[in-house]
N, C-alpha and C positions, 0 to 999 in steps of 0.2 A: 394348224402350225402355222400358216400362212400369214394369216389374221394375227398371230403373236406375236411374228417376226416383223410384220408390218408397224405393229404399235408399239414395239421394241426400238423399230428405225426413226419413229414419230415422236417418241420419248427423249431419243438420245439427240435428234434436231433440236428439239424443243429447250432441251437443258443447255445445251450449246447457246443455242441464243440469248437463253436467258444469260450464260456465263459472259458473252460479250457484252449484254447491255449493260450488266453489272461493271465489269471492268472499264467500259465507256462512261459509267456514270462516279466511279472512283476517280477515275482521269481527270474529268469534269471539277469534279469537287477541291480535288489538287490543285489546279489550273485557279481557281476564284480564291483558294485560302493565300497561293502566293502573291497572287496580283493586290489583293486585298492589301500583303504585308508588306509588299512593295509598296503600293499608294501611302498607306502609314509611315514608312522609312522616309518617304521624302516630302511629307504633311508636318510631321512632328520627328526630325531626328534624335531628338534628344529621350523623347520620349522610348521611339523604338533602341536607343542606342542599352536600356536599363533594360527591354524584353530581350535582347540580342545576348546582354550576359546572363541571363536565365536560362534561355533555351537554344543556347549556340550548338549545342551537343547533340542536340535530336535533331537541328537542321543539317549538321553535318553526317551524322547517321542514316538520316533520309536520302541525303544527296550520295552516297554508297550503297544503299538498296536500291534506288534509283538505277545506278549502273545497272547493278546486277539483275533485277525485275524489269526495268522499262528501256532497256540501253541508254539511257541516261536524258531520256525524254525531256527531265524538269532541270537536267542539269542548269541549262543557265540562269532560268528563273530562279534557282534557290543558292546559286553562287552569288547572286545580286545582293542576297539578304544576311551574307558572311560579313562581320565585322572584325578587324584586327589590330592591334596597336601595331606603329611602325615607327621607324625611326625619323621620320619627318616630323612626327608630331611626340606633344607629351604624354606621359603614363597617365593610363586611364583612358586616352582619347581613343575611337575606331578610325578605321578607315575601309571600304569596301573595293572590293576589285575594278569596279566602275572608276572610282574617285584615283584607284593606282596608277591604272589606265591612262586618264585623263593629264592626270599630273607628272606624268614620266618624261623623262628628258628626249628630246628629239634624236630618235634613230635606236630608243633602246627597245629588244625585241624580247624580255624576258622579265619575269616577275621576280624579283631577287622576296627568297623566305628562309628562314632560320627558326630553326625548330630549338626551343629552351626552357630551360622550369622559369625564369623568370625575367624583365628587363634588363635587372641589373648583370644578370650572368650573359646577357645577347652582347650589350655594348662592352662588356670587356673582354669579350673574345676577342684573339688575334685576327681571328678571318674576319671581324668586321670592321676591323679600323682603314682598311681602302675603301670600304663603300662610304663610309661616314665620312673619311676623306674628301673623296670624290663629289660627295652628296648624292649618292645612290640609295633611295630609297629603298629601305630592308622591311617587311613584313614581319613582326615578331609573333609567333605561335606556341603556344603555352600547354596546350590540352593534347594529350597523346594520341588523340583521334584526327589531328590535324594532318600528322604524317601522312595516314593513310587516305585522307580526303585528297592531298596534291598528289600521290601515285596513284590514283583512280581515274584521275581526270589527267588530258595533255596541259591544258592552260585555259588562259580565256580572252574570248576575242583572238587576236592575233598574236598575243603572246605567250610564252610558255612558261612554265614553272622551273626557276633553278635553285637547287640548294644551296648558299653560302658557302659549305663546306666542300661540294664541288668544284663549284666556280673558284674560290681560291688554289685549288689546287689544280683543275686543268685551266688553259686558256684557249677558248673559242675565238675563231672558228677552227685554228689548227688543231687543237685537241693534243697540244705536246705538253710532257712533264713541265712542270714548273721551275724543277730545279735541270733539266736541260735547258731551258730557254735562257736559264740566269747565265748560263756558259757561255751561250751563242751572244748576250746582252753584252758580256763584256769583252769576251776573246773575240766573237765574229760578228761583229753590229752590222755588217754590211747583208748577213745572211738572213734576221730577221726582217721579216714582213710590213708595211705599214697597216696593214689590218690586223696582224697580230698585235703590234706595238699599240695601236690605239683600243685595244679592247684587252689589254693586260691587267686582272685584278687583285694577281697576288700580289702582296705585300713587297716580299723580298724581290720578285722582279720588276715591279714596278721602279724600287730604289736604283736597283740595278743599269735601269734604263737610261 
């Protein structure tokens, strides 16, 4: 009985070691693939853009799965590979999160995005008006999975993801209702802080101030 128990423990320990080795191997393969894709994106952006259009869904699904299974171990590497249309580029041209952050206005703390069925719908939305006027670049996300992606991660580098719709209804950092801010701007302008005035995004509030 003792020998059987010892053998069982030994087999269990060996199986655990094999499982750990397998997980490490898979992790290393994933890292190498992501590193290779990043190198190709820098080497031939046009070719990678075509790849991105065909396989972006799988990268996004992988990002969500990575968070659930690996606590976001490969998050930054996958995010670097994602491409989206944006308001500062022409239709069909993609931008990476890295480029978005590098070209963002000085002092901009957020990555603005808008989930929509197509570009025309996004640009005609009243929520986009003030962003376009102030030349704030907005990522345009057309796939249903995009919303799950931004909700599964907090942000990229030191910037947080902010949905245009909520940004247009709530004014950071005060988080006051825009309708209340309209009242203050029109009837109690001395109560409006400089910080709030500088960061007003809602079209109605911006016009009232």
